[in-house]
CHARMM internal coordinates of N, CA and C (Angstrom, degrees):
IC EDIT
DIST 1 N 1 CA 1.4388
DIST 1 CA 1 C 1.5192
ANGL 1 N 1 CA 1 C 109.42
DIST 1 C 2 N 1.3042
ANGL 1 CA 1 C 2 N 115.91
DIHE 1 N 1 CA 1 C 2 N 129.26
DIST 2 N 2 CA 1.4529
ANGL 1 C 2 N 2 CA 120.95
DIHE 1 CA 1 C 2 N 2 CA 179.70
DIST 2 CA 2 C 1.5233
ANGL 2 N 2 CA 2 C 111.21
DIHE 1 C 2 N 2 CA 2 C -92.24
DIST 2 C 3 N 1.2996
ANGL 2 CA 2 C 3 N 113.41
DIHE 2 N 2 CA 2 C 3 N 161.58
DIST 3 N 3 CA 1.4675
ANGL 2 C 3 N 3 CA 118.42
DIHE 2 CA 2 C 3 N 3 CA 177.57
DIST 3 CA 3 C 1.5283
ANGL 3 N 3 CA 3 C 109.32
DIHE 2 C 3 N 3 CA 3 C -73.47
DIST 3 C 4 N 1.3139
ANGL 3 CA 3 C 4 N 115.01
DIHE 3 N 3 CA 3 C 4 N 143.57
DIST 4 N 4 CA 1.4604
ANGL 3 C 4 N 4 CA 119.87
DIHE 3 CA 3 C 4 N 4 CA 176.96
DIST 4 CA 4 C 1.5345
ANGL 4 N 4 CA 4 C 108.97
DIHE 3 C 4 N 4 CA 4 C -73.19
DIST 4 C 5 N 1.2930
ANGL 4 CA 4 C 5 N 114.74
DIHE 4 N 4 CA 4 C 5 N 135.91
DIST 5 N 5 CA 1.4542
ANGL 4 C 5 N 5 CA 119.88
DIHE 4 CA 4 C 5 N 5 CA 179.20
DIST 5 CA 5 C 1.5352
ANGL 5 N 5 CA 5 C 108.56
DIHE 4 C 5 N 5 CA 5 C -78.99
DIST 5 C 6 N 1.3348
ANGL 5 CA 5 C 6 N 116.54
DIHE 5 N 5 CA 5 C 6 N 133.30
DIST 6 N 6 CA 1.4696
ANGL 5 C 6 N 6 CA 118.08
DIHE 5 CA 5 C 6 N 6 CA 177.31
DIST 6 CA 6 C 1.5216
ANGL 6 N 6 CA 6 C 109.58
DIHE 5 C 6 N 6 CA 6 C -66.08
DIST 6 C 7 N 1.2952
ANGL 6 CA 6 C 7 N 116.07
DIHE 6 N 6 CA 6 C 7 N 147.80
DIST 7 N 7 CA 1.4527
ANGL 6 C 7 N 7 CA 121.21
DIHE 6 CA 6 C 7 N 7 CA 177.52
DIST 7 CA 7 C 1.5275
ANGL 7 N 7 CA 7 C 109.61
DIHE 6 C 7 N 7 CA 7 C -64.84
DIST 7 C 8 N 1.3121
ANGL 7 CA 7 C 8 N 116.73
DIHE 7 N 7 CA 7 C 8 N 138.63
DIST 8 N 8 CA 1.4690
ANGL 7 C 8 N 8 CA 118.31
DIHE 7 CA 7 C 8 N 8 CA 179.29
DIST 8 CA 8 C 1.5272
ANGL 8 N 8 CA 8 C 109.67
DIHE 7 C 8 N 8 CA 8 C -61.66
DIST 8 C 9 N 1.3071
ANGL 8 CA 8 C 9 N 113.78
DIHE 8 N 8 CA 8 C 9 N 138.73
DIST 9 N 9 CA 1.4570
ANGL 8 C 9 N 9 CA 117.83
DIHE 8 CA 8 C 9 N 9 CA 179.84
DIST 9 CA 9 C 1.5136
ANGL 9 N 9 CA 9 C 109.02
DIHE 8 C 9 N 9 CA 9 C -89.28
DIST 9 C 10 N 1.3002
ANGL 9 CA 9 C 10 N 114.66
DIHE 9 N 9 CA 9 C 10 N 138.72
DIST 10 N 10 CA 1.4601
ANGL 9 C 10 N 10 CA 119.38
DIHE 9 CA 9 C 10 N 10 CA 176.78
DIST 10 CA 10 C 1.5114
ANGL 10 N 10 CA 10 C 109.14
DIHE 9 C 10 N 10 CA 10 C -91.80
DIST 10 C 11 N 1.2899
ANGL 10 CA 10 C 11 N 115.24
DIHE 10 N 10 CA 10 C 11 N 141.65
DIST 11 N 11 CA 1.4551
ANGL 10 C 11 N 11 CA 119.42
DIHE 10 CA 10 C 11 N 11 CA 176.83
DIST 11 CA 11 C 1.5320
ANGL 11 N 11 CA 11 C 107.18
DIHE 10 C 11 N 11 CA 11 C -72.75
DIST 11 C 12 N 1.3301
ANGL 11 CA 11 C 12 N 116.01
DIHE 11 N 11 CA 11 C 12 N 133.54
DIST 12 N 12 CA 1.4541
ANGL 11 C 12 N 12 CA 117.14
DIHE 11 CA 11 C 12 N 12 CA 178.53
DIST 12 CA 12 C 1.5236
ANGL 12 N 12 CA 12 C 110.42
DIHE 11 C 12 N 12 CA 12 C -67.41
DIST 12 C 13 N 1.2879
ANGL 12 CA 12 C 13 N 115.87
DIHE 12 N 12 CA 12 C 13 N 138.93
DIST 13 N 13 CA 1.4543
ANGL 12 C 13 N 13 CA 119.33
DIHE 12 CA 12 C 13 N 13 CA 177.79
DIST 13 CA 13 C 1.5105
ANGL 13 N 13 CA 13 C 108.05
DIHE 12 C 13 N 13 CA 13 C -92.70
DIST 13 C 14 N 1.3075
ANGL 13 CA 13 C 14 N 115.32
DIHE 13 N 13 CA 13 C 14 N 137.21
DIST 14 N 14 CA 1.4546
ANGL 13 C 14 N 14 CA 121.66
DIHE 13 CA 13 C 14 N 14 CA 179.44
DIST 14 CA 14 C 1.5143
ANGL 14 N 14 CA 14 C 106.80
DIHE 13 C 14 N 14 CA 14 C -100.60
DIST 14 C 15 N 1.3027
ANGL 14 CA 14 C 15 N 115.60
DIHE 14 N 14 CA 14 C 15 N 121.93
DIST 15 N 15 CA 1.4663
ANGL 14 C 15 N 15 CA 119.64
DIHE 14 CA 14 C 15 N 15 CA 178.94
DIST 15 CA 15 C 1.5125
ANGL 15 N 15 CA 15 C 109.63
DIHE 14 C 15 N 15 CA 15 C -75.06
DIST 15 C 16 N 1.3317
ANGL 15 CA 15 C 16 N 116.54
DIHE 15 N 15 CA 15 C 16 N 136.87
DIST 16 N 16 CA 1.4669
ANGL 15 C 16 N 16 CA 119.18
DIHE 15 CA 15 C 16 N 16 CA -178.61
DIST 16 CA 16 C 1.5309
ANGL 16 N 16 CA 16 C 113.29
DIHE 15 C 16 N 16 CA 16 C -56.89
DIST 16 C 17 N 1.3137
ANGL 16 CA 16 C 17 N 118.26
DIHE 16 N 16 CA 16 C 17 N -35.12
DIST 17 N 17 CA 1.4586
ANGL 16 C 17 N 17 CA 119.84
DIHE 16 CA 16 C 17 N 17 CA 179.51
DIST 17 CA 17 C 1.5193
ANGL 17 N 17 CA 17 C 111.91
DIHE 16 C 17 N 17 CA 17 C -64.57
DIST 17 C 18 N 1.3379
ANGL 17 CA 17 C 18 N 116.53
DIHE 17 N 17 CA 17 C 18 N -37.15
DIST 18 N 18 CA 1.4621
ANGL 17 C 18 N 18 CA 120.97
DIHE 17 CA 17 C 18 N 18 CA 178.33
DIST 18 CA 18 C 1.5362
ANGL 18 N 18 CA 18 C 109.11
DIHE 17 C 18 N 18 CA 18 C -67.36
DIST 18 C 19 N 1.3102
ANGL 18 CA 18 C 19 N 116.16
DIHE 18 N 18 CA 18 C 19 N -44.19
DIST 19 N 19 CA 1.4547
ANGL 18 C 19 N 19 CA 120.32
DIHE 18 CA 18 C 19 N 19 CA 179.31
DIST 19 CA 19 C 1.5206
ANGL 19 N 19 CA 19 C 110.89
DIHE 18 C 19 N 19 CA 19 C -62.60
DIST 19 C 20 N 1.3264
ANGL 19 CA 19 C 20 N 117.49
DIHE 19 N 19 CA 19 C 20 N -44.17
DIST 20 N 20 CA 1.4611
ANGL 19 C 20 N 20 CA 121.43
DIHE 19 CA 19 C 20 N 20 CA 178.62
DIST 20 CA 20 C 1.5188
ANGL 20 N 20 CA 20 C 110.99
DIHE 19 C 20 N 20 CA 20 C -62.07
DIST 20 C 21 N 1.3223
ANGL 20 CA 20 C 21 N 116.72
DIHE 20 N 20 CA 20 C 21 N -39.35
DIST 21 N 21 CA 1.4663
ANGL 20 C 21 N 21 CA 120.11
DIHE 20 CA 20 C 21 N 21 CA 179.40
DIST 21 CA 21 C 1.5315
ANGL 21 N 21 CA 21 C 110.59
DIHE 20 C 21 N 21 CA 21 C -64.73
DIST 21 C 22 N 1.3255
ANGL 21 CA 21 C 22 N 116.92
DIHE 21 N 21 CA 21 C 22 N -40.97
DIST 22 N 22 CA 1.4616
ANGL 21 C 22 N 22 CA 120.89
DIHE 21 CA 21 C 22 N 22 CA 179.05
DIST 22 CA 22 C 1.5251
ANGL 22 N 22 CA 22 C 110.49
DIHE 21 C 22 N 22 CA 22 C -65.82
DIST 22 C 23 N 1.3125
ANGL 22 CA 22 C 23 N 117.34
DIHE 22 N 22 CA 22 C 23 N -41.86
DIST 23 N 23 CA 1.4676
ANGL 22 C 23 N 23 CA 120.88
DIHE 22 CA 22 C 23 N 23 CA 178.70
DIST 23 CA 23 C 1.5157
ANGL 23 N 23 CA 23 C 110.29
DIHE 22 C 23 N 23 CA 23 C -65.79
DIST 23 C 24 N 1.3305
ANGL 23 CA 23 C 24 N 116.01
DIHE 23 N 23 CA 23 C 24 N -41.04
DIST 24 N 24 CA 1.4581
ANGL 23 C 24 N 24 CA 119.65
DIHE 23 CA 23 C 24 N 24 CA 179.80
DIST 24 CA 24 C 1.5228
ANGL 24 N 24 CA 24 C 110.99
DIHE 23 C 24 N 24 CA 24 C -64.54
DIST 24 C 25 N 1.3384
ANGL 24 CA 24 C 25 N 116.93
DIHE 24 N 24 CA 24 C 25 N -39.82
DIST 25 N 25 CA 1.4660
ANGL 24 C 25 N 25 CA 120.44
DIHE 24 CA 24 C 25 N 25 CA 176.39
DIST 25 CA 25 C 1.5248
ANGL 25 N 25 CA 25 C 110.13
DIHE 24 C 25 N 25 CA 25 C -61.11
DIST 25 C 26 N 1.3232
ANGL 25 CA 25 C 26 N 117.44
DIHE 25 N 25 CA 25 C 26 N -43.85
DIST 26 N 26 CA 1.4668
ANGL 25 C 26 N 26 CA 121.21
DIHE 25 CA 25 C 26 N 26 CA 177.87
DIST 26 CA 26 C 1.5234
ANGL 26 N 26 CA 26 C 110.92
DIHE 25 C 26 N 26 CA 26 C -62.50
DIST 26 C 27 N 1.3250
ANGL 26 CA 26 C 27 N 116.95
DIHE 26 N 26 CA 26 C 27 N -38.12
DIST 27 N 27 CA 1.4597
ANGL 26 C 27 N 27 CA 120.03
DIHE 26 CA 26 C 27 N 27 CA 179.56
DIST 27 CA 27 C 1.5222
ANGL 27 N 27 CA 27 C 110.69
DIHE 26 C 27 N 27 CA 27 C -65.30
DIST 27 C 28 N 1.3151
ANGL 27 CA 27 C 28 N 116.58
DIHE 27 N 27 CA 27 C 28 N -45.39
DIST 28 N 28 CA 1.4747
ANGL 27 C 28 N 28 CA 119.78
DIHE 27 CA 27 C 28 N 28 CA 179.72
DIST 28 CA 28 C 1.5174
ANGL 28 N 28 CA 28 C 110.69
DIHE 27 C 28 N 28 CA 28 C -63.77
DIST 28 C 29 N 1.3325
ANGL 28 CA 28 C 29 N 117.67
DIHE 28 N 28 CA 28 C 29 N -41.55
DIST 29 N 29 CA 1.4594
ANGL 28 C 29 N 29 CA 120.39
DIHE 28 CA 28 C 29 N 29 CA 179.76
DIST 29 CA 29 C 1.5384
ANGL 29 N 29 CA 29 C 111.02
DIHE 28 C 29 N 29 CA 29 C -67.41
DIST 29 C 30 N 1.3114
ANGL 29 CA 29 C 30 N 116.98
DIHE 29 N 29 CA 29 C 30 N -36.22
DIST 30 N 30 CA 1.4658
ANGL 29 C 30 N 30 CA 120.16
DIHE 29 CA 29 C 30 N 30 CA 176.02
DIST 30 CA 30 C 1.5315
ANGL 30 N 30 CA 30 C 110.22
DIHE 29 C 30 N 30 CA 30 C -65.27
DIST 30 C 31 N 1.3260
ANGL 30 CA 30 C 31 N 115.84
DIHE 30 N 30 CA 30 C 31 N -44.36
DIST 31 N 31 CA 1.4632
ANGL 30 C 31 N 31 CA 120.15
DIHE 30 CA 30 C 31 N 31 CA 177.95
DIST 31 CA 31 C 1.5265
ANGL 31 N 31 CA 31 C 110.31
DIHE 30 C 31 N 31 CA 31 C -63.20
DIST 31 C 32 N 1.3222
ANGL 31 CA 31 C 32 N 116.72
DIHE 31 N 31 CA 31 C 32 N -37.68
DIST 32 N 32 CA 1.4620
ANGL 31 C 32 N 32 CA 120.41
DIHE 31 CA 31 C 32 N 32 CA 178.07
DIST 32 CA 32 C 1.5371
ANGL 32 N 32 CA 32 C 110.74
DIHE 31 C 32 N 32 CA 32 C -62.99
DIST 32 C 33 N 1.3259
ANGL 32 CA 32 C 33 N 116.19
DIHE 32 N 32 CA 32 C 33 N -39.61
DIST 33 N 33 CA 1.4674
ANGL 32 C 33 N 33 CA 118.77
DIHE 32 CA 32 C 33 N 33 CA 179.35
DIST 33 CA 33 C 1.5282
ANGL 33 N 33 CA 33 C 111.37
DIHE 32 C 33 N 33 CA 33 C -67.98
DIST 33 C 34 N 1.3220
ANGL 33 CA 33 C 34 N 116.84
DIHE 33 N 33 CA 33 C 34 N -26.80
DIST 34 N 34 CA 1.4594
ANGL 33 C 34 N 34 CA 120.90
DIHE 33 CA 33 C 34 N 34 CA 178.22
DIST 34 CA 34 C 1.5382
ANGL 34 N 34 CA 34 C 110.40
DIHE 33 C 34 N 34 CA 34 C -79.20
DIST 34 C 35 N 1.3275
ANGL 34 CA 34 C 35 N 116.63
DIHE 34 N 34 CA 34 C 35 N -44.02
DIST 35 N 35 CA 1.4687
ANGL 34 C 35 N 35 CA 120.86
DIHE 34 CA 34 C 35 N 35 CA -172.33
DIST 35 CA 35 C 1.5216
ANGL 35 N 35 CA 35 C 113.79
DIHE 34 C 35 N 35 CA 35 C -93.23
DIST 35 C 36 N 1.3246
ANGL 35 CA 35 C 36 N 117.54
DIHE 35 N 35 CA 35 C 36 N -30.23
DIST 36 N 36 CA 1.4596
ANGL 35 C 36 N 36 CA 120.76
DIHE 35 CA 35 C 36 N 36 CA -177.51
DIST 36 CA 36 C 1.5132
ANGL 36 N 36 CA 36 C 113.43
DIHE 35 C 36 N 36 CA 36 C 81.21
DIST 36 C 37 N 1.3228
ANGL 36 CA 36 C 37 N 117.88
DIHE 36 N 36 CA 36 C 37 N 5.83
DIST 37 N 37 CA 1.4479
ANGL 36 C 37 N 37 CA 122.32
DIHE 36 CA 36 C 37 N 37 CA -178.21
DIST 37 CA 37 C 1.5312
ANGL 37 N 37 CA 37 C 108.52
DIHE 36 C 37 N 37 CA 37 C -141.58
DIST 37 C 38 N 1.3212
ANGL 37 CA 37 C 38 N 116.38
DIHE 37 N 37 CA 37 C 38 N 133.81
DIST 38 N 38 CA 1.4623
ANGL 37 C 38 N 38 CA 119.95
DIHE 37 CA 37 C 38 N 38 CA -178.93
DIST 38 CA 38 C 1.5242
ANGL 38 N 38 CA 38 C 111.07
DIHE 37 C 38 N 38 CA 38 C -66.89
DIST 38 C 39 N 1.3267
ANGL 38 CA 38 C 39 N 116.70
DIHE 38 N 38 CA 38 C 39 N -41.08
DIST 39 N 39 CA 1.4758
ANGL 38 C 39 N 39 CA 117.72
DIHE 38 CA 38 C 39 N 39 CA 179.69
DIST 39 CA 39 C 1.5179
ANGL 39 N 39 CA 39 C 111.26
DIHE 38 C 39 N 39 CA 39 C -67.09
DIST 39 C 40 N 1.3239
ANGL 39 CA 39 C 40 N 117.48
DIHE 39 N 39 CA 39 C 40 N -39.43
DIST 40 N 40 CA 1.4591
ANGL 39 C 40 N 40 CA 120.48
DIHE 39 CA 39 C 40 N 40 CA 176.45
DIST 40 CA 40 C 1.5352
ANGL 40 N 40 CA 40 C 110.76
DIHE 39 C 40 N 40 CA 40 C -66.52
DIST 40 C 41 N 1.3239
ANGL 40 CA 40 C 41 N 116.82
DIHE 40 N 40 CA 40 C 41 N -33.53
DIST 41 N 41 CA 1.4616
ANGL 40 C 41 N 41 CA 120.81
DIHE 40 CA 40 C 41 N 41 CA 178.66
DIST 41 CA 41 C 1.5133
ANGL 41 N 41 CA 41 C 110.56
DIHE 40 C 41 N 41 CA 41 C -64.70
DIST 41 C 42 N 1.3280
ANGL 41 CA 41 C 42 N 117.59
DIHE 41 N 41 CA 41 C 42 N -43.48
DIST 42 N 42 CA 1.4647
ANGL 41 C 42 N 42 CA 119.66
DIHE 41 CA 41 C 42 N 42 CA -179.94
DIST 42 CA 42 C 1.5220
ANGL 42 N 42 CA 42 C 111.19
DIHE 41 C 42 N 42 CA 42 C -68.31
DIST 42 C 43 N 1.3249
ANGL 42 CA 42 C 43 N 117.69
DIHE 42 N 42 CA 42 C 43 N -35.54
DIST 43 N 43 CA 1.4592
ANGL 42 C 43 N 43 CA 121.05
DIHE 42 CA 42 C 43 N 43 CA 176.65
DIST 43 CA 43 C 1.5347
ANGL 43 N 43 CA 43 C 109.23
DIHE 42 C 43 N 43 CA 43 C -65.59
DIST 43 C 44 N 1.3282
ANGL 43 CA 43 C 44 N 116.91
DIHE 43 N 43 CA 43 C 44 N -43.33
DIST 44 N 44 CA 1.4686
ANGL 43 C 44 N 44 CA 120.68
DIHE 43 CA 43 C 44 N 44 CA 178.71
DIST 44 CA 44 C 1.5224
ANGL 44 N 44 CA 44 C 110.36
DIHE 43 C 44 N 44 CA 44 C -61.27
DIST 44 C 45 N 1.3354
ANGL 44 CA 44 C 45 N 117.44
DIHE 44 N 44 CA 44 C 45 N -46.55
DIST 45 N 45 CA 1.4672
ANGL 44 C 45 N 45 CA 120.71
DIHE 44 CA 44 C 45 N 45 CA 179.02
DIST 45 CA 45 C 1.5243
ANGL 45 N 45 CA 45 C 110.34
DIHE 44 C 45 N 45 CA 45 C -59.27
DIST 45 C 46 N 1.3176
ANGL 45 CA 45 C 46 N 116.66
DIHE 45 N 45 CA 45 C 46 N -44.56
DIST 46 N 46 CA 1.4714
ANGL 45 C 46 N 46 CA 120.92
DIHE 45 CA 45 C 46 N 46 CA 179.29
DIST 46 CA 46 C 1.5068
ANGL 46 N 46 CA 46 C 111.85
DIHE 45 C 46 N 46 CA 46 C -61.39
DIST 46 C 47 N 1.3134
ANGL 46 CA 46 C 47 N 116.67
DIHE 46 N 46 CA 46 C 47 N -37.82
DIST 47 N 47 CA 1.4640
ANGL 46 C 47 N 47 CA 120.04
DIHE 46 CA 46 C 47 N 47 CA -178.44
DIST 47 CA 47 C 1.5248
ANGL 47 N 47 CA 47 C 112.19
DIHE 46 C 47 N 47 CA 47 C -71.42
DIST 47 C 48 N 1.3135
ANGL 47 CA 47 C 48 N 117.53
DIHE 47 N 47 CA 47 C 48 N -19.67
DIST 48 N 48 CA 1.4636
ANGL 47 C 48 N 48 CA 121.25
DIHE 47 CA 47 C 48 N 48 CA -178.37
DIST 48 CA 48 C 1.5189
ANGL 48 N 48 CA 48 C 113.77
DIHE 47 C 48 N 48 CA 48 C -91.90
DIST 48 C 49 N 1.3247
ANGL 48 CA 48 C 49 N 117.35
DIHE 48 N 48 CA 48 C 49 N -2.74
DIST 49 N 49 CA 1.4713
ANGL 48 C 49 N 49 CA 120.62
DIHE 48 CA 48 C 49 N 49 CA 179.02
DIST 49 CA 49 C 1.5205
ANGL 49 N 49 CA 49 C 108.44
DIHE 48 C 49 N 49 CA 49 C -67.84
DIST 49 C 50 N 1.3245
ANGL 49 CA 49 C 50 N 115.73
DIHE 49 N 49 CA 49 C 50 N 131.22
DIST 50 N 50 CA 1.4604
ANGL 49 C 50 N 50 CA 122.72
DIHE 49 CA 49 C 50 N 50 CA 179.24
DIST 50 CA 50 C 1.5233
ANGL 50 N 50 CA 50 C 108.12
DIHE 49 C 50 N 50 CA 50 C -108.77
DIST 50 C 51 N 1.3028
ANGL 50 CA 50 C 51 N 117.22
DIHE 50 N 50 CA 50 C 51 N 114.82
DIST 51 N 51 CA 1.4666
ANGL 50 C 51 N 51 CA 121.61
DIHE 50 CA 50 C 51 N 51 CA -176.46
DIST 51 CA 51 C 1.5361
ANGL 51 N 51 CA 51 C 112.53
DIHE 50 C 51 N 51 CA 51 C -62.86
DIST 51 C 52 N 1.3270
ANGL 51 CA 51 C 52 N 117.86
DIHE 51 N 51 CA 51 C 52 N -19.65
DIST 52 N 52 CA 1.4658
ANGL 51 C 52 N 52 CA 121.10
DIHE 51 CA 51 C 52 N 52 CA -179.11
DIST 52 CA 52 C 1.5263
ANGL 52 N 52 CA 52 C 112.35
DIHE 51 C 52 N 52 CA 52 C -80.93
DIST 52 C 53 N 1.3238
ANGL 52 CA 52 C 53 N 117.51
DIHE 52 N 52 CA 52 C 53 N -12.26
DIST 53 N 53 CA 1.4628
ANGL 52 C 53 N 53 CA 121.71
DIHE 52 CA 52 C 53 N 53 CA -179.95
DIST 53 CA 53 C 1.5208
ANGL 53 N 53 CA 53 C 108.52
DIHE 52 C 53 N 53 CA 53 C -88.09
DIST 53 C 54 N 1.3467
ANGL 53 CA 53 C 54 N 117.87
DIHE 53 N 53 CA 53 C 54 N 135.27
DIST 54 N 54 CA 1.4645
ANGL 53 C 54 N 54 CA 119.98
DIHE 53 CA 53 C 54 N 54 CA 178.06
DIST 54 CA 54 C 1.5323
ANGL 54 N 54 CA 54 C 111.45
DIHE 53 C 54 N 54 CA 54 C -57.00
DIST 54 C 55 N 1.3218
ANGL 54 CA 54 C 55 N 116.11
DIHE 54 N 54 CA 54 C 55 N 145.91
DIST 55 N 55 CA 1.4632
ANGL 54 C 55 N 55 CA 121.86
DIHE 54 CA 54 C 55 N 55 CA -174.73
DIST 55 CA 55 C 1.5233
ANGL 55 N 55 CA 55 C 113.19
DIHE 54 C 55 N 55 CA 55 C -54.46
DIST 55 C 56 N 1.3291
ANGL 55 CA 55 C 56 N 117.61
DIHE 55 N 55 CA 55 C 56 N -38.93
DIST 56 N 56 CA 1.4620
ANGL 55 C 56 N 56 CA 120.21
DIHE 55 CA 55 C 56 N 56 CA -177.53
DIST 56 CA 56 C 1.5278
ANGL 56 N 56 CA 56 C 112.75
DIHE 55 C 56 N 56 CA 56 C -71.40
DIST 56 C 57 N 1.3292
ANGL 56 CA 56 C 57 N 117.10
DIHE 56 N 56 CA 56 C 57 N -10.38
DIST 57 N 57 CA 1.4554
ANGL 56 C 57 N 57 CA 121.25
DIHE 56 CA 56 C 57 N 57 CA 179.16
DIST 57 CA 57 C 1.5263
ANGL 57 N 57 CA 57 C 112.71
DIHE 56 C 57 N 57 CA 57 C -109.89
DIST 57 C 58 N 1.3362
ANGL 57 CA 57 C 58 N 117.57
DIHE 57 N 57 CA 57 C 58 N -1.10
DIST 58 N 58 CA 1.4587
ANGL 57 C 58 N 58 CA 121.33
DIHE 57 CA 57 C 58 N 58 CA -175.36
DIST 58 CA 58 C 1.5277
ANGL 58 N 58 CA 58 C 113.18
DIHE 57 C 58 N 58 CA 58 C -59.09
DIST 58 C 59 N 1.3421
ANGL 58 CA 58 C 59 N 116.66
DIHE 58 N 58 CA 58 C 59 N -48.31
DIST 59 N 59 CA 1.4703
ANGL 58 C 59 N 59 CA 119.71
DIHE 58 CA 58 C 59 N 59 CA -176.41
DIST 59 CA 59 C 1.5225
ANGL 59 N 59 CA 59 C 111.04
DIHE 58 C 59 N 59 CA 59 C -60.26
DIST 59 C 60 N 1.3306
ANGL 59 CA 59 C 60 N 117.08
DIHE 59 N 59 CA 59 C 60 N -42.86
DIST 60 N 60 CA 1.4618
ANGL 59 C 60 N 60 CA 120.99
DIHE 59 CA 59 C 60 N 60 CA 178.91
DIST 60 CA 60 C 1.5205
ANGL 60 N 60 CA 60 C 112.26
DIHE 59 C 60 N 60 CA 60 C -65.21
DIST 60 C 61 N 1.3382
ANGL 60 CA 60 C 61 N 116.00
DIHE 60 N 60 CA 60 C 61 N -37.52
DIST 61 N 61 CA 1.4680
ANGL 60 C 61 N 61 CA 119.98
DIHE 60 CA 60 C 61 N 61 CA 179.32
DIST 61 CA 61 C 1.5242
ANGL 61 N 61 CA 61 C 110.53
DIHE 60 C 61 N 61 CA 61 C -67.17
DIST 61 C 62 N 1.3401
ANGL 61 CA 61 C 62 N 116.76
DIHE 61 N 61 CA 61 C 62 N -41.56
DIST 62 N 62 CA 1.4639
ANGL 61 C 62 N 62 CA 120.07
DIHE 61 CA 61 C 62 N 62 CA 179.00
DIST 62 CA 62 C 1.5245
ANGL 62 N 62 CA 62 C 109.55
DIHE 61 C 62 N 62 CA 62 C -65.24
DIST 62 C 63 N 1.3372
ANGL 62 CA 62 C 63 N 117.58
DIHE 62 N 62 CA 62 C 63 N -43.77
DIST 63 N 63 CA 1.4547
ANGL 62 C 63 N 63 CA 120.47
DIHE 62 CA 62 C 63 N 63 CA 178.79
DIST 63 CA 63 C 1.5188
ANGL 63 N 63 CA 63 C 111.46
DIHE 62 C 63 N 63 CA 63 C -61.17
DIST 63 C 64 N 1.3065
ANGL 63 CA 63 C 64 N 117.03
DIHE 63 N 63 CA 63 C 64 N -39.78
DIST 64 N 64 CA 1.4766
ANGL 63 C 64 N 64 CA 120.88
DIHE 63 CA 63 C 64 N 64 CA 177.86
DIST 64 CA 64 C 1.5212
ANGL 64 N 64 CA 64 C 111.08
DIHE 63 C 64 N 64 CA 64 C -62.61
DIST 64 C 65 N 1.3324
ANGL 64 CA 64 C 65 N 117.33
DIHE 64 N 64 CA 64 C 65 N -42.47
DIST 65 N 65 CA 1.4758
ANGL 64 C 65 N 65 CA 120.07
DIHE 64 CA 64 C 65 N 65 CA 178.18
DIST 65 CA 65 C 1.5286
ANGL 65 N 65 CA 65 C 110.78
DIHE 64 C 65 N 65 CA 65 C -65.79
DIST 65 C 66 N 1.3210
ANGL 65 CA 65 C 66 N 116.69
DIHE 65 N 65 CA 65 C 66 N -38.54
DIST 66 N 66 CA 1.4634
ANGL 65 C 66 N 66 CA 119.77
DIHE 65 CA 65 C 66 N 66 CA 178.29
DIST 66 CA 66 C 1.5189
ANGL 66 N 66 CA 66 C 111.11
DIHE 65 C 66 N 66 CA 66 C -64.08
DIST 66 C 67 N 1.3112
ANGL 66 CA 66 C 67 N 117.42
DIHE 66 N 66 CA 66 C 67 N -41.17
DIST 67 N 67 CA 1.4674
ANGL 66 C 67 N 67 CA 120.61
DIHE 66 CA 66 C 67 N 67 CA 177.85
DIST 67 CA 67 C 1.5244
ANGL 67 N 67 CA 67 C 110.05
DIHE 66 C 67 N 67 CA 67 C -62.29
DIST 67 C 68 N 1.3203
ANGL 67 CA 67 C 68 N 116.74
DIHE 67 N 67 CA 67 C 68 N -39.62
DIST 68 N 68 CA 1.4459
ANGL 67 C 68 N 68 CA 120.69
DIHE 67 CA 67 C 68 N 68 CA 178.65
DIST 68 CA 68 C 1.5449
ANGL 68 N 68 CA 68 C 110.39
DIHE 67 C 68 N 68 CA 68 C -63.36
DIST 68 C 69 N 1.3214
ANGL 68 CA 68 C 69 N 116.36
DIHE 68 N 68 CA 68 C 69 N -42.83
DIST 69 N 69 CA 1.4771
ANGL 68 C 69 N 69 CA 121.23
DIHE 68 CA 68 C 69 N 69 CA 177.27
DIST 69 CA 69 C 1.5282
ANGL 69 N 69 CA 69 C 109.82
DIHE 68 C 69 N 69 CA 69 C -61.69
DIST 69 C 70 N 1.3176
ANGL 69 CA 69 C 70 N 116.32
DIHE 69 N 69 CA 69 C 70 N -46.75
DIST 70 N 70 CA 1.4616
ANGL 69 C 70 N 70 CA 120.96
DIHE 69 CA 69 C 70 N 70 CA -177.25
DIST 70 CA 70 C 1.5343
ANGL 70 N 70 CA 70 C 111.33
DIHE 69 C 70 N 70 CA 70 C -63.16
DIST 70 C 71 N 1.2908
ANGL 70 CA 70 C 71 N 118.18
DIHE 70 N 70 CA 70 C 71 N -37.46
DIST 71 N 71 CA 1.4679
ANGL 70 C 71 N 71 CA 121.43
DIHE 70 CA 70 C 71 N 71 CA -178.29
DIST 71 CA 71 C 1.5274
ANGL 71 N 71 CA 71 C 111.43
DIHE 70 C 71 N 71 CA 71 C -71.91
DIST 71 C 72 N 1.3132
ANGL 71 CA 71 C 72 N 118.08
DIHE 71 N 71 CA 71 C 72 N -25.96
DIST 72 N 72 CA 1.4661
ANGL 71 C 72 N 72 CA 120.77
DIHE 71 CA 71 C 72 N 72 CA 179.77
DIST 72 CA 72 C 1.5192
ANGL 72 N 72 CA 72 C 112.31
DIHE 71 C 72 N 72 CA 72 C -84.19
DIST 72 C 73 N 1.3052
ANGL 72 CA 72 C 73 N 117.53
DIHE 72 N 72 CA 72 C 73 N -14.82
DIST 73 N 73 CA 1.4706
ANGL 72 C 73 N 73 CA 120.64
DIHE 72 CA 72 C 73 N 73 CA -178.56
DIST 73 CA 73 C 1.5191
ANGL 73 N 73 CA 73 C 110.98
DIHE 72 C 73 N 73 CA 73 C -74.15
DIST 73 C 74 N 1.3117
ANGL 73 CA 73 C 74 N 117.38
DIHE 73 N 73 CA 73 C 74 N 148.22
DIST 74 N 74 CA 1.4672
ANGL 73 C 74 N 74 CA 119.56
DIHE 73 CA 73 C 74 N 74 CA 176.41
DIST 74 CA 74 C 1.5320
ANGL 74 N 74 CA 74 C 110.62
DIHE 73 C 74 N 74 CA 74 C -64.14
DIST 74 C 75 N 1.2889
ANGL 74 CA 74 C 75 N 114.80
DIHE 74 N 74 CA 74 C 75 N 141.87
DIST 75 N 75 CA 1.4843
ANGL 74 C 75 N 75 CA 120.19
DIHE 74 CA 74 C 75 N 75 CA 179.12
DIST 75 CA 75 C 1.5310
ANGL 75 N 75 CA 75 C 108.45
DIHE 74 C 75 N 75 CA 75 C -83.50
DIST 75 C 76 N 1.3165
ANGL 75 CA 75 C 76 N 115.88
DIHE 75 N 75 CA 75 C 76 N 150.09
DIST 76 N 76 CA 1.4841
ANGL 75 C 76 N 76 CA 121.25
DIHE 75 CA 75 C 76 N 76 CA -179.42
DIST 76 CA 76 C 1.5057
ANGL 76 N 76 CA 76 C 110.01
DIHE 75 C 76 N 76 CA 76 C -71.33
END
COOR INIT
IC SEED 1 N 1 CA 1 C
IC BUILD
C-alpha cells in the first residue's frame, strides 16, 4: 500500500479591492502618524491623490508620497 498523495494546494488569490483597501488603510495610518489627527490625515491623503495615476494604483501612489514625506521629516 502506497502513501496517499496530499491534494495540491491552490495559491490564494488576492482580490485587488482587498489589496487596495489594505494599502489605503496603511496610507491613512501613515498620514495619521505624520499629522497626529485623523481628520488631518484624510485631508493629507486626499491632497496627495494624482489624477494622472490609474485608479487601481492610487492608494499605492499616495502611500509612496507619504513615506517620502515621513522620511524627510526630522526624527525625534
